[in-house]
N, C-alpha and C positions, 0 to 999 in steps of 0.2 A: 688489651687497651679499647676500652669504649670509645667512639666518637661522643665529644659532648653534643648536648643539644643547644644549640646557638640559635638564639633568636636572630631572625634577619633584621639588619639595619635599616632604620627608616630614613629615607633620603636626607641629605641635610636641608635641601630647600624646602621640602615639605615642613620639617620642623622649624625651619625659619617664618615659613607662611602660617602655621598653627600660631605661633608666638606673636606674629603681627597682628593677627586677627584677634586673639585674646587680648593682646593691650589696646587694639583699637576699639575693643569693645568697652573697656574699662576707662579709657580716656580720650576726650575729645582732642587734645593736644597731639597725641599718639596717631590717633585715627588721620589727622589731617598731616602729621609730617610724614608718617610710615606707611599707614595701612591703604589711605586714597592713592597716593603715587603708585602702591603696588598694584590696585586696581585699575589706574588711569593706564599704566604702560600696557596690561591685557587688553584694556579696551581697544586702545591705540593701534596694537598688533591686530587685532580682530578686524577692527574697521579697515584696516591697511589691506589685510589678506583677502578677507571678504566683499568688501565694495570699493577698494581703491580710495579709500577716505582718509587722509592725513588729520586727525584730531585737531592738533594746533593750527593746521593751515586753512582747513573748510570746517569752522566749528560749527555753521548752521546745519551744514548736512550730516554733521556726527549729531547734533541735539537731536533732528529727526529721526535718526537710525536708533539713538540709543533710549529715546524716550525720557520724559518729561523729571522722572525721578532719578533714573540712572544719570542724566546729564547734571541734575543738581548736586549730584555727589562729585562727579567727574569731570567737570568742567575745569579747564585749565587755570580760569583765575578765582575758582573758589576762593573766600576770603577764610583768614583765620578766626577759628572760633574766639569769640569774646572771653569764654572761661576755658582755658586750656584744660582746668581740672575737672570739668563737667564730665558726665558719663559719655562714653563714646557713641559709636554706631549700633543699632540693634542687632542680633544675628539675622533677623527677618530680613531686614533692609540690605544686608549685606548678600544674603541668600537670593534675593530678588535681584540685585544687580547681577551677580553671578549668573543667574538664569538667563537674564536679559542677553549678557555678552554671547552666552552658549548660544542662545537662538539668532544671532546675528548671520 
């Protein structure tokens, strides 16, 4: 009896996040409804733990800490896209936002 060479399972949360990223790059509607809330949640957690700033309650301070580009994407009152079927976010822009969050 030889042991099987089983590939390690990828964490379900990683698979979900990858799917949201892929779909958020393909569709502006998906980016608005699914990807940006995921990034906003990460930003809110990072702002609170690192700076004691609540994203929804202290938006001016959050904006300063996040920077103009990240704030434009993550602000709680971001309007829905005019064309939900338009292309979503570019990977470079998502990467820049994630790097900004990591730097907080």
